[in-house]
N, C-alpha and C positions, 0 to 999 in steps of 0.2 A: 727606209729599207733596213737600216741597222737596228732600229727599235722594234722591228717586227720580224725576227728571225724565223718565226713559225711559218711564214709564207714562203712559197717557192716563187722567186721573182723572175719574171720574163723581162729581159732588158733589150735585146736586139730585135730587129724586125724579123729575122729568120726564126728566132725562138717563138715569137708571138704567132707568126703564120703557121708554123709547124704544130704548135699546141692546139690552136683553135680549128685547124682543118683536119686534124686526126682524132682518133678516139681519145677521150670519151665525148668530145664536142662534135667533131665531124661536120663543121659548118662550111658551106660552100664559100670559096675564096671571094666570090663577088659580093658577099655579105659583109666583108671586113671593112672597117672604116677607111675612107680615103678623103682627100681634100676635094676632089671633083667627083660628084655622084650624078648619074643620069638615069632616071627611071626608065626601065624597059630597054636600056642599051648596055653594052659591055662597059664595066667600070673602067675609069682611067685614073692614072696616078698610082704611086706606090701605096700599099696598105700600111696602116698605123703610122701616119705622118707626124703624130704628136710627140714622138720620142720619149714618152713617159713610161716608166716601168709598170707592169701589171703583176699583181700578186695572186697566187693560187693557194688556197688553204687546203687543209686535210680532207675537206668534204667536196673539193673541186669548185668551191665558190670563187669566182674571179673578182678581184679587188682592183678597180680602175682608179688611178690617181688623176686629179685635175689640179694643176698648179695655178692658183689665183694670182693674177698680175694686175697692176693698176691700169690696165689698158681698156677697161670697159667690159660690159657683159655680152657684147656681140660675139666675142671669141667663145664664150661659154655656150652660147646658143648654137654656134656652128659645131662645137665639140659634141654636144648632145645629138645634133642631127646626123653627124658622121657615125656615131655609135649606135643609133637607134636600131638598125637592122640586127646588129650583133647582140644587143641587149635582149631583143625580142626572142632570139633563138637560144639563149642560155637558160638553163634551169634555175640558176641562182647567180646573182651578181651584186656587187656593192660599188657605189661611186663615192669616193672619198675626196672631198674638197679640202685642199691644204692651203691655209692662210698664214702669212706673217701677222703677228698681233697688230701691227700698225694699220692694216687694212681689213681687220676682222669685221668692221662695220659693213663691208660689202656683202655680207651674208644675206641681208634682207633682199637686195636686188637679185642675187642669184637664186634665192628661193622662188621669186616671181617667175624666173625663167624655167625652173624645174616644174612648176605648176603648169606653165604654158606647154612645154614640150613633152612632159612625161605623164602628167596627171589629168589632162583636159582633152580627151578625145572629142571631136566635134559630132554633134547630132546630125543625122542625114539631112534634116531640113536646113541646118546651118550651112552644111556643105553646098546645098543647092543655092542658097542666097549668096554664098561666097563665090560660087561659079558665075552667077549673074553679075556680081560686082566686078569680077575680073574682066568679064566681057565688056562691061561699060568702060573700064579703064583702057582696055585695048582700043575700043572704038574712039575714045576721046583722044588717044595719041594720034590717030589719023586725022580727026576733025580739028583738033586743037581748040575745041570748044567744050566747056563743061556745062551740060544741061542742068537746070535747077528743078529738082523734084524731090518730094518728101522721101520716097523710097531710097533714092541715091544718097541723100544726106544721112538717113538712118544707117545705111550700109557703111558709109564712110566712117561714121562714129564708131561702129562696131569693129571694123577691120583695118582702120588706119593705125596699126600697131606693129611693133618690130617682129612679132611672131609671124605675120602674114607676108612681109616683104620678100623674104627668100622664096616662099611658096609661090608668089606671083611670078617671079622670074623663072622658077621651074615650070610653072604652068605655061608660060609663053613658049618655052622650048619643047615641052613634052605633052602639052594638052592635058586632058582630064586624067591621065595616068598619075599626074602629080597629086591627085586626091586619094590614091589607093589606100594609104595607111593612116590618114588623119582621123578616121573614125574607129580605128582599132583600139581595143581596150586591153591589149596584151600587157603594155607597160604599166598602166594604171592598176590593173589587177595584180601584177607582180609586186608593186609597192604596197598595195593593200594587204596582201597575204604575207609579206615579209620575204618573198623570194627575191625581190629587188629592194635595195636599201640606198639611201643617200645620207652620208654622214659628213661631218666637218672636223678638221683637225687644225687647231691654232698652234703655230710653232712659237717657241719662246725667243726666236731670233729673227733677224730681218734678212731678206734677200732681194727686196724690191730695187736696190741699187744696181742689180745685175739684169733687170728686165730688158734694157736695150739689147743685150746679147741674146737672152732667151727668147725674146719676142720676135726674132727675125722670121721664124716659121709661122708665127701667128699673123704677122703682117701679110705674108704671102697668102695664107689661108683666107684672110679677110678680103683681099683684093680679088681672089678667084671666086669665092662664094658669093660675094656681093655683085659679081658680074659688072665690075667697073668698066666703063667705056660708053661711047656714044650710043644712045638709044636703048641701053640695057637696064636703066634704073626704073623702078615702078613710079607711076604717076600718083604720088601721095600728097596729102595735104601737109602733114608734118610728121616727123618721127617723135613718138612719145616715149619718154623715159620717166619711170616712176622715181620719186625721191627715195633715197636710201636712208633709213633711220639707223642711228648708231646702235651697236650691240655686240656682244662677244659670246655667241652661243657655243655650246660644246658639241651640238649636233643639230642637223636640220630636222625640223618637225614638218613633214611634207603632208599637206592636206589640200587636195585640189578639188575643184568643182567642175562638173560637166557643163559645157556650154549648150544652151538650148535656144 
């Protein structure tokens, strides 16, 4: 914040809610990020739970910070999902990933999440196959038997990925409303045009020793969004994590591909 005095920084929850729900944004309060999101239902939980400052530049572009911690990429995926509605409604925005140099190699893994969540809307045919697969998973929970057939195995190979686990839990609660936005190209179009940007900033000093204090909110977020508890986890074969290769990029080069 000190190195970017040209930005007007919103620090408190009140400042953020006031700015984004009044002119020039005028975004409905239910579109603001929350820990708990229910499609088609009134939102629950306080808005802007991440406690991170948001900068506004002279052109009204909003600059969102994400503090990268050594706690894994699931937190980042949840952060993007919380902010998706807000990003879609803003005319311009920047997401700035802030790294200490000691974990700058995590860039590659976070780029994978960006491609999943922001740059890869699902083709309608893919959504239909995903719906079928979710129906099979739900039926298998009741029968406790996994039928063996080629279509199911191909679907498992395609959808047994971290991107789809939260979507499955949401589908169990909300039905097909969970698929409302996954084919939308609003975010991918914004990144392609430059209206949306994803950048990274590598800091010259460390803060990872403070992560047990900072990550308290992240732990709460993970437990709520993963739906921990009996009967709430998806029937998955395995959780797949891609290997992170070392590197120290100055910015993210985001190029996603549409799933077909």
